[in-house]
C-alpha positions in Angstrom: 0.0 0.0 0.0 1.1 3.6 -0.7 0.0 6.5 1.5 -0.6 9.9 0.0 -0.3 12.7 2.6 -1.7 16.0 1.4 -2.8 19.4 2.7 -4.5 20.3 -0.6 -7.2 18.0 -1.9 -10.7 18.4 -3.6 -13.4 19.4 -3.2 -11.3 22.4 -2.5 -10.4 24.0 -5.9 -6.9 24.8 -7.2 -3.9 23.6 -9.1 -2.4 21.7 -6.2 -5.8 20.1 -5.4 -6.1 18.9 -9.0 -2.6 17.6 -9.0 -3.0 15.5 -5.8 -6.4 14.2 -6.9 -5.1 13.1 -10.3 -2.0 11.5 -8.8 -4.1 9.6 -6.2 -6.7 8.5 -8.7 -4.1 7.2 -11.2 -1.9 5.6 -8.6 -4.9 3.7 -7.2 -5.4 2.0 -10.6 -2.0 0.3 -10.0 -1.5 0.1 -6.3 -3.5 -0.1 -3.0 -3.7 3.6 -2.1 -4.9 5.5 1.0 -5.0 9.3 1.2 -4.7 11.4 4.4 -6.1 14.8 3.6 -7.2 17.9 5.5 -10.9 18.3 6.4 -13.0 20.3 3.9 -16.6 21.2 4.4 -19.0 19.0 2.3 -16.2 16.5 1.4 -18.4 13.5 2.0 -20.1 13.6 -1.5 -16.8 14.0 -3.2 -15.1 11.2 -1.2 -17.9 8.7 -2.0 -17.0 8.7 -5.7 -13.3 7.8 -5.0 -12.2 4.3 -5.6 -9.7 4.5 -2.7 -9.8 5.3 1.0 -9.6 9.0 2.0 -9.2 9.9 5.7 -9.9 13.5 6.6 -8.2 15.2 9.5 -9.8 18.3 11.0 -9.2 20.7 13.9 -7.3 23.9 14.3 -4.7 24.3 11.6 -1.7 24.4 14.1 -2.8 21.3 15.9 -4.0 19.5 12.8 -0.5 18.9 11.6 0.4 17.0 14.8 -2.8 15.1 14.9 -2.5 14.0 11.2 1.1 12.9 11.8 0.1 10.9 14.9 -2.7 9.1 12.9 -0.3 8.4 10.0 2.4 7.1 12.3 -0.1 4.8 14.0 -1.4 3.6 10.7 2.2 2.8 9.5 2.8 0.6 12.6 -0.3 -1.5 11.9 -0.1 -1.9 8.1 2.4 -2.9 5.4 3.4 0.3 3.7 5.5 0.4 0.5 6.0 4.1 0.5 4.6 7.6 1.4 4.1 10.3 -1.2 3.6 13.9 0.1 2.5 17.1 -1.5 4.8 19.3 0.7 7.8 18.9 2.9 5.8 20.0 5.9 3.5 16.9 5.3 6.5 14.7 6.0 8.2 16.6 8.8 6.6 14.7 11.6 6.3 11.3 10.0 8.5 8.7 11.8 9.2 5.7 9.6 12.0 3.9 7.7 9.5 3.4 4.7 10.5 5.0 1.5 9.3 8.6 1.2 8.7 10.8 -1.9 8.1 14.5 -1.7 6.7 16.7 -4.4 8.1 20.3 -4.7 6.5 23.2 -6.5 8.8 26.3 -6.0 7.7 28.9 -3.5 7.4 26.6 -0.5 11.2 25.8 -0.8 12.2 29.4 -1.8 13.9 30.4 1.5 17.4 31.8 1.9 20.1 29.2 2.3 21.1 28.8 5.9 17.8 30.2 7.3 15.8 28.3 9.8 13.1 27.4 7.2 15.8 26.3 4.8 17.3 24.0 7.4 13.9 22.4 8.2 13.4 21.9 4.4 16.8 20.2 3.9 16.2 17.9 7.0 13.2 16.6 5.2 14.2 16.6 1.5 17.7 15.2 1.9 16.2 12.3 3.8 13.6 11.1 1.3 14.0 8.5 -1.5 13.2 11.0 -4.2 12.3 14.7 -4.5 9.9 15.2 -7.4 10.1 18.7 -8.9 7.3 20.1 -11.1 9.7 21.7 -13.6 13.4 22.2 -14.4 13.2 25.6 -12.8 12.0 24.1 -9.5 14.7 21.5 -9.7 17.4 24.2 -10.1 15.8 26.2 -7.3 16.0 23.1 -5.0 19.7 22.5 -5.9 20.5 26.2 -5.1 18.7 25.8 -1.8 20.9 22.8 -0.8 18.9 19.8 -1.8 21.0 16.8 -2.9 20.9 16.9 -6.7 21.0 13.1 -7.0 17.7 12.8 -5.2 15.8 15.2 -7.6 13.9 14.3 -10.7 11.4 16.3 -12.8 7.9 15.1 -13.4 5.6 17.8 -14.8 2.0 17.8 -13.4 -0.6 15.8 -15.3 -3.9 17.0 -16.8 -7.1 15.2 -17.7 -8.0 15.2 -21.4 -9.9 18.4 -22.3 -13.6 18.3 -21.6 -15.9 18.4 -24.7 -17.0 21.9 -25.4 -20.7 22.7 -24.5 -22.6 24.1 -27.5 -24.8 26.3 -25.4 -21.8 27.8 -23.6 -20.0 28.4 -27.0 -23.1 30.3 -28.3 -23.3 32.3 -25.1 -19.6 33.3 -25.3 -19.9 34.3 -29.0 -22.9 36.5 -28.2 -20.9 38.1 -25.3 -17.8 38.7 -27.3 -19.5 39.5 -30.6 -17.1 41.4 -32.9 -14.3 41.7 -30.3 -11.1 40.4 -31.8 -8.3 39.6 -31.3 -8.9 37.9 -28.0 -6.4 37.5 -25.1 -7.3 35.5 -22.0 -5.8 34.8 -18.5 -7.4 32.2 -16.2 -5.8 32.5 -12.8 -6.0 34.1 -9.3 -5.6 37.8 -9.3 -2.2 38.2 -7.5 1.0 40.2 -8.2 2.8 37.1 -9.5 0.4 36.5 -12.4 1.1 40.0 -13.7 -2.2 41.1 -15.2 -1.0 44.7 -14.9 1.6 44.4 -17.6 -0.9 42.9 -20.0 -3.3 45.7 -19.3 -0.6 48.3 -19.8 0.4 46.7 -23.1 -3.3 46.7 -24.1 -3.3 50.5 -24.1 -0.8 50.5 -27.0 -2.3 47.5 -28.8 -5.6 49.2 -28.8 -4.2 51.7 -31.4 -3.5 48.9 -33.9 -6.4 46.6 -32.9 -9.3 48.8 -31.9 -11.6 45.8 -31.2 -9.0 43.8 -29.1 -10.4 42.3 -25.8 -8.6 40.9 -22.7 -10.6 38.3 -20.8 -9.7 37.9 -17.1 -11.2 34.8 -15.4 -10.7 34.4 -11.7 -10.7 36.3 -8.4 -8.2 37.2 -5.7 -6.6 39.9 -3.6 -5.5 42.1 -6.5 -8.9 42.2 -8.3 -9.9 45.7 -7.2 -6.4 47.1 -8.0 -6.6 45.5 -11.5 -10.0 47.0 -12.1 -8.8 50.4 -10.9 -6.0 50.2 -13.5 -8.4 49.3 -16.3 -10.5 52.4 -15.4 -7.5 54.6 -15.1 -6.2 53.7 -18.5 -9.7 54.0 -20.0 -9.8 50.3 -21.1 -13.2 49.3 -19.7 -14.3 48.5 -23.3 -11.3 46.2 -23.8 -11.2 44.2 -20.6 -13.9 41.7 -19.4 -14.0 40.1 -16.0 -15.5 36.7 -15.2 -15.6 34.9 -11.8 -17.4 32.0 -10.2 -18.4 30.7 -13.7 -19.0 27.0 -14.7 -16.2 24.9 -16.2 -18.2 24.8 -19.4 -18.2 28.6 -19.7 -14.5 28.8 -18.7 -13.5 26.2 -21.3 -15.6 28.0 -24.0 -13.9 31.3 -23.2 -10.5 29.7 -23.6 -11.5 27.9 -26.8 -12.9 31.1 -28.3 -9.7 33.1 -27.5 -6.6 33.5 -29.6 -3.8 33.8 -27.0 -3.5 32.6 -23.4 -1.3 35.1 -21.6 0.2 34.9 -18.1 3.7 36.6 -18.1 4.4 35.6 -14.5 7.1 37.3 -12.4 8.8 36.6 -9.1 7.0 38.5 -6.4 8.7 38.3 -3.0 9.1 34.5 -2.5 6.2 33.7 -4.8 7.1 32.2 -8.2 5.3 30.2 -10.9 6.7 26.7 -10.5 5.2 25.3 -13.7 1.8 26.7 -14.9 -0.7 24.0 -15.7 -3.0 26.7 -17.2 -0.7 26.9 -20.2 -1.2 23.2 -20.9 -5.0 23.4 -20.4 -5.1 26.3 -22.9 -3.0 24.2 -25.3 -5.6 21.4 -25.2 -8.0 23.7 -26.9 -5.4 24.7 -29.6 -4.6 28.1 -27.9 -0.9 29.1 -27.7 0.5 30.8 -24.6 2.7 33.7 -23.6 4.5 33.0 -20.3 7.2 34.7 -18.2 10.8 33.7 -18.0 10.8 33.7 -14.2 9.6 30.3 -13.2 8.7 27.0 -14.8 6.7 28.2 -17.8 9.4 27.1 -20.2 8.6 23.5 -19.3 5.0 24.0 -20.5 5.7 26.3 -23.4 8.1 25.5 -26.3 9.4 29.0 -27.1 8.7 30.1 -30.7 6.7 26.9 -31.3 3.8 26.5 -28.9 4.0 30.0 -27.6 6.5 32.6 -26.4 8.5 33.1 -23.2 9.0 36.8 -22.4 10.4 38.9 -19.6 7.3 39.8 -17.6 9.1 42.6 -15.8 9.6 44.4 -19.1 6.5 46.0 -20.6 8.1 46.3 -24.1 8.8 42.5 -24.1 5.2 41.7 -23.0 3.9 44.1 -25.7 6.1 42.8 -28.5 5.3 39.1 -27.6 1.6 39.8 -28.1 2.3 41.7 -31.2 4.5 38.9 -32.6 1.8 36.3 -32.2 -1.0 38.5 -33.5 1.0 39.4 -36.7 -0.2 37.4 -39.7 -2.3 35.4 -37.2 0.7 33.4 -36.1 -1.3 32.2 -33.1 -3.1 29.7 -35.3 0.1 27.8 -36.2 1.4 28.0 -32.7 -2.0 26.8 -31.3 -1.8 23.6 -33.4 1.6 22.8 -32.0 0.4 23.6 -28.5 -2.5 21.1 -28.9 -0.1 18.4 -29.9 2.3 19.1 -27.0 -0.5 19.1 -24.5 -1.0 15.4 -25.0 2.3 14.7 -23.3 0.8 15.9 -20.0 -2.2 13.5 -20.0 -2.3 11.6 -16.7 -2.0 8.2 -18.4 1.4 9.2 -19.6 2.5 11.1 -16.5 1.7 8.2 -14.1 4.1 6.0 -15.9 6.9 8.2 -14.7 5.8 7.8 -11.1 5.4 4.0 -11.6 9.0 3.8 -12.7 10.4 5.4 -9.6 8.0 3.5 -7.2 
């Protein structure tokens, strides 16, 4: 039996939650699997449809970590465990066992100064596991720079489920909303500094001169939402930017499929950095190329000058010229076809084979 220990799991929504669900589901097709996950309201309906055991651990966050570790340590003593896979180094910190341990790393959670107290705690965990599984080459190099033993690290990019079929009613609704607006840029993400919506909006002010009907579609919510909306108003771009949040997956997928370019020129903000960027792959599944930032793991998801472009998200000129480059002669069509082909490499049925080889 393999244990999966995670702090992020559905029905909570997010990239990490999707990753740990996909990994658990695919692993359970090959091995006996049990998941220890944090308590989430209304988890019962979700858990019932899983083909493996999910044990939820609740309580105050500070105490939950210790209670979960105690439950896992007791379970290990009473059962034959082949290995333990964790979503975060903190999920393994209190696990006492000689069983093989595997830890996924994503970027910002290990991005602490070398020699700091947090860095020492991280190294105590990661240098004592069987394998450290980085989500991108960027994250692997970050881990090495932080002092993780290079021989223990391998890169396995996150998996995705095959794209959902597009809903005809949603497509019709999106076309009626967008009407003659073209070309179409889209970002699907949280509104935070790292995602860099601001630079896209600032570039839009200049692009509007060449493309008067251009539209930038922003799907999501977050702490920076009001600041972004204020910038749109300040630059008089309310006719060029559309905001959507709390929409169905059918509408979200239709918005992506009806766009021309997915853009998220991520930057490093404090310790926060884009470790991979599964959103680029998800856009690629619908034949939409991406523009990503050079800071982070976007280069694993985007083949520069083939399935999209990598730019310097800190430089407004670079963001602007990258958009202009893909729009010129509708280059995004050719890039989109290549992005769709590349996206197939990230399907879970292929990604899980890499996990099976190390287990």
